[in-house]
C-alpha positions as CSV (number, residue, x, y, z in Angstrom):
1,M,-0.3,12.5,14.1
2,V,1.2,14.8,11.5
3,N,3.2,11.9,10.0
4,L,0.1,9.9,9.7
5,Y,-1.8,12.7,7.9
6,I,1.2,13.4,5.5
7,S,1.7,9.7,4.7
8,V,-2.0,9.1,3.9
9,L,-2.1,12.2,1.7
10,R,1.1,11.2,-0.1
11,T,-0.6,7.9,-1.0
12,V,-4.2,9.0,-1.6
13,V,-3.6,12.1,-3.8
14,P,-1.6,10.2,-6.5
15,L,-4.2,7.5,-6.6
16,L,-7.0,10.0,-7.0
17,V,-5.2,12.0,-9.7
18,G,-4.5,8.8,-11.6
19,W,-8.1,7.8,-11.4
20,V,-9.3,11.2,-12.5
21,V,-7.0,11.2,-15.5
22,T,-8.1,7.7,-16.4
23,A,-11.8,8.6,-15.9
24,V,-11.9,11.7,-18.0
25,G,-9.9,10.0,-20.8
26,A,-7.5,12.8,-21.4
27,F,-10.5,15.2,-21.1
28,G,-12.5,13.4,-23.6
29,V,-14.8,12.4,-20.7
30,D,-15.6,8.9,-21.8
31,A,-16.0,6.9,-18.5
32,D,-16.3,3.3,-19.4
33,S,-16.2,0.2,-17.1
34,T,-12.4,0.2,-17.1
35,A,-12.3,3.8,-15.7
36,V,-14.9,2.9,-13.1
37,T,-12.9,-0.2,-12.1
38,A,-9.7,1.9,-11.8
39,G,-11.6,4.3,-9.6
40,V,-12.9,1.6,-7.3
41,G,-9.4,0.1,-7.2
42,A,-8.0,3.5,-6.2
43,L,-10.7,3.9,-3.5
44,V,-10.2,0.4,-2.0
45,T,-6.4,1.0,-2.0
46,A,-6.8,4.4,-0.3
47,V,-9.1,2.9,2.4
48,Y,-6.8,-0.1,3.0
49,Y,-3.8,2.2,3.3
50,A,-5.5,4.7,5.6
51,V,-6.9,1.9,7.9
52,F,-3.6,0.1,8.3
53,R,-1.6,3.4,8.7
54,A,-4.0,4.5,11.4
55,L,-3.8,1.1,13.1
56,E,0.0,1.2,13.0
57,E,0.0,4.7,14.5
58,W,-2.5,3.7,17.2
59,A,-0.4,0.6,18.1
60,A,2.7,2.7,18.4
61,K,0.9,5.0,20.9
62,Q,-0.3,2.0,22.9
63,E,3.2,0.5,22.7
64,W,1.8,-2.7,21.2
65,K,4.8,-3.8,19.1
66,P,3.3,-7.0,17.5
67,L,0.3,-5.2,16.1
68,R,2.5,-2.3,14.9
69,L,4.8,-4.8,13.2
70,V,1.9,-6.7,11.5
71,A,0.2,-3.4,10.3
72,G,3.6,-2.3,9.0
73,V,4.3,-5.5,7.1
74,L,0.8,-5.4,5.6
75,L,1.8,-1.9,4.3
76,G,5.0,-3.2,2.8
77,W,7.5,-2.0,5.4
78,A,7.7,-2.8,9.1
79,R,8.4,0.7,10.2
80,P,6.2,3.8,9.5
81,P,7.7,6.7,7.6
82,E,9.2,9.6,9.6
83,Y,9.1,13.1,8.2
84,P,11.5,15.7,9.6
85,A,9.9,18.4,11.8
86,R,10.0,21.9,10.4
87,A,12.4,24.2,12.2
88,A,10.8,27.0,14.2
89,A,10.7,30.3,12.4
90,G,13.9,32.3,12.9
91,A,15.5,29.4,14.9
92,S,18.6,29.3,12.7
93,A,18.6,31.8,9.9
94,P,21.3,31.2,7.3
95,A,24.1,33.8,7.2
96,A,23.9,36.5,4.6
97,V,25.9,35.6,1.5
98,P,27.5,38.5,-0.4
99,P,26.8,38.9,-4.1
100,P,29.3,37.1,-6.3
101,D,30.6,40.4,-7.7
102,A,31.4,42.0,-4.3
103,A,35.1,42.5,-3.7
104,P,36.5,41.3,-0.4
105,G,36.6,44.2,2.1
106,R,34.2,46.3,0.0
107,P,30.5,46.7,1.1
108,A,28.0,45.3,-1.3
């Protein structure tokens, strides 16, 4: 479920930012029909993406491979994105690195 949320955010946020920048006309705030069209296009794209990503995720949980494949193809790639899980806090802390000016055998 986290991968679904992340992937939708990574698509929707740039679409919305692009629309806002277009709509405010570099902060001149002159929203014409082109800006409104761009906003509607961004909204339709975001809804399309969210629906098919959710469908793809649901099909994976139901182990319904044909539906998962179709939803993935309609998104441009047959497999959903996978984001690495974050390591647990303190699971493998990196070893302390001495400062570059510390001489070997001398405490830092």
